[in-house]
N, C-alpha and C positions, 0 to 999 in steps of 0.2 A: 776220214781223213787221219785221224791219228795213227792208224797202223802204217800209212804211210810216213807220216811224220817220225816214228820211231826207226822205221828203216833210213831214211835220209839222216837222221841223227848218229845213227849209229855208222854209216858210210863216211859222214863228215869227220867222225871222232876218229875213223881207222885211217883216212887218205890225208888229214889235214895236220901233219905232225907237227908243224912249227905253232900252231893254235893249242893244239894238245899239250904241248910242253909249256906254254904261257899258262895256260888254266891249270895245270899242275903245279906251277911255281908259285902261283897266287894262292891256291888251296895250302899248300904247304905252310903256309903263314897262320891259318886256320885252322886245320886238322893236324894231329900228330901220326896216326897212323899209316903208315906207307900204303897199305892195302886198301885202306878206308879213303885214301886221297885217290888212287887208281879208280875205285869204283864212283868216286864223286865225279872226277872227270868225265867220265864216260854218260853218267846221267844227266851232267851238265848239258851236253851237246844233243841229248834227246829231249831235256826240257825245252832248252832253245828252238830246238824244230817244232817243237808243241807250241813254243811262244809264235813263229812265223805263221803256223796254219791258222792259230787264232787271230792275227794281226790281219791277214789278208780277208778275212771274213767278219770284221768288226761294222762295217756299214751295215750288215744284214740284220743287225741288234735293233730292236725297237723296245719300246715300254712293256709289251705285251710276252716278251719273250725272252729279255734277259736274264731273269730270276731263275731261267732253267741251269744258267751256267755259275751260279752262286750258292754259297751256303751261308746267306746273309751278309751283312755288313755290321762288323762289332765296331763299338765304339764309336757309330754314326752320331749318338749325342753331341760328342765332343764336336762335331762341325755344325750341327745346327746352333749349339748355342754359341758358337764364335759369330756362326752368321748373323745370328739374331743381334748382335751389339753394333751392326751397321758398319763395319770396317772391313767387311771382305773377310778373307782368310788366306793364308799361305798353308798349301798342301805338299809339305815335303817328302818324297820319294827317292828312291835310289834305282839303280839298272837292275833290280831286282824282282824274280818274279814277272809279273805282264802289267807294267806301269802303264802302258797304251790303254788297253782295257780297262783300268781303273778309270781312266779320263771319260772314257763314255758310260762306264757305270754311273758314276757322278752326275753326268748331265742327264743319264734316263731315268735319274732320281730326281731331276728337277733343278739341279744347283746349275747358275750360270758360271761356266768355268773358262779359263784361260790357260794355256800351257805354255811353258817357255821350252823354246826347241832350238838348238845349235843347228848351223846351217851344215847340211850335208855336203860333202866334196862334189857329188853329181847332183847336178841341179834338176835333173829328171827326177831323182830319187826324193829331192825335197819336195819336190811340187807333189809328187803322188801321196807323201806322209801329209801334207797340209791339206789336199783334197779328202783323203779319210776321215782327218779329224773336223774339216769343218763341215762336211757331209751328216757328223754327229752333234753338229751345232757348237764344236769346240772352238774357240778362238785361238788363233796361235799368235804369239810373239816370239820373233824371231831373235835369237839371243846375238849380242854384238858387243864389240870393245868400245863402246861408246855409250852416252848418256841416254840414248834413246830408247833402249828395251827397259831400261830402269824408270823411267817416266811413263812408259806403256802399263807397266805393273803397277806404279803407284796410281794411275787413273782408273785402272779396273778394280782396285781396291778402294778406292775412294767411292766408285759407282756400286760398292757392296758386292761384287764378286768374285769368286775363288780364283786362285792362281797358282797352279802346279808347277812344282820344280824340281829336278833331281840334285841331288846335294852331294855324290860321291866322287864327283871328278872334276880337277880344276883344269880348266881348259884354256886359261889366257894367262898362267903362269904369274897371277897377282893372288895367289892363294895365302891361306894363313895355316902355318904347320900345326899339326894335331898328331896325338899318340893313336894310332889305328892298328889294332892287331899285333902291338908289340913294336911297332916301326913308325917313326916319324915321317909324317908324309904333308905333302898341301892339299887342303880342302879348300872348295871355294869360298870367298869371302860374301858372294850374294845374299845366301839365304839369310844368314845371321844380320847383313848390313840392309837388307829390305824389311825385314822384321823391326828393325831399328826406326828406319826412315817412316815407316806407315804405322808403328806402333799396334799393329794387329798380331793375332795369334799365329805361330809357326806349328801346324799339326804333324806330326809322323803318321803317313798312311801308304800301306802296302797292301798290294793285292797277288795274292801266292797260290801258285797252282797246288790244289789237295785231290784226296782220293777220287777217283771216278771221273778225273778232267774236269772237277768242278773247281772255282776260285773262294779262297776265303780271303775277304776284304778286311783289313783292319786300321782303325783310326785309334792312334795312341791319345792320350791327354795333350793338350798344347805342352810344348818344351818350356819349362821356368826359364825365362832369359831375363840375364843380369842387366840393369839400365842405369848406370850411374853418368857422371861428367868425365869419366874417362872412358873415352870413345873406343879407343885402341883393346883396351884391357877387357872392355867387354865383348867386343867382337872376339876375341881371342878366348875367352871363357865360353862364349854362346857357341862359337864354331866347334871346340871341343864336345860341347854336349850333344851335338849334332852328330858329330863322329860316334859318341858312343852310342846312341840308340840305331844308327847305322850298323855298328859293329854287332849289336845284341841281333839284331834280324839276319843278317848275314850270316851270322855263327848258326842261327837255327836254321835258315836255307842254304847252305853252302851252294847248293846244285843248283840253285836258280840264280847265281850272281854270276851275270853274263857278261864276263871281262875277259876278252879275248887276246889282251895283249899283257905285258910284264908291268904290271898296276905299280906294285912297289919302287920297281926302278924309275918309270916314266914320272910319278908323282912325288917320289921320295926326296926327302931333305938330304942334300949331299954335304 
């Protein structure tokens, strides 16, 4: 199947000029060498095609076969330690690597998991994504601009469940400005705010494509979050810490950051 992904990824790279330019523009904020940027753009399209292949097959994964796709789960002890405290845990990730596969791995390892997802423009696509996740016992919390999704997250954490959320895109225009690859952009307020309200840990976790089409799963120690009486200052400082860990991993795996639009213009602070 991956030979087809390589062909499709290269085809997509060749014919989708606008997407190619957007990825190149984003990567120019991360990399300096023009030749390296050009090569990384192409690898990004191929890696994304592989991501899509695995995405369509994730309903086939079971407890007895998923381990053949991974090279272990580094830092699992951070999740276990947080989980043992009875307050659940917030799994922080980005549009990097295969975040969808990460959720499947966590449930197959026995963790009760909820994922926060934005509503897709196409309803049938959204429903398909929900069915795939629910088929792996993943509960879905659809993100919206009201309190309902936040309440659902807090209820899940109170029940000592994990909640996974993406933290690299501000979708509602209510974000917090941070420094990110030398630019000032808006990051979503949600991760830092939910961690503050729930008093639970925020664990950066990434599932990254490695050699031989296997995944490296990495959970970092929980972020040290400032908690004082100054709510706004705390949220700003903690969101900057979130941006820093995102930048570290994206810089290490730039060809797995799947952002096919002009990220720094859309989210930039004017």
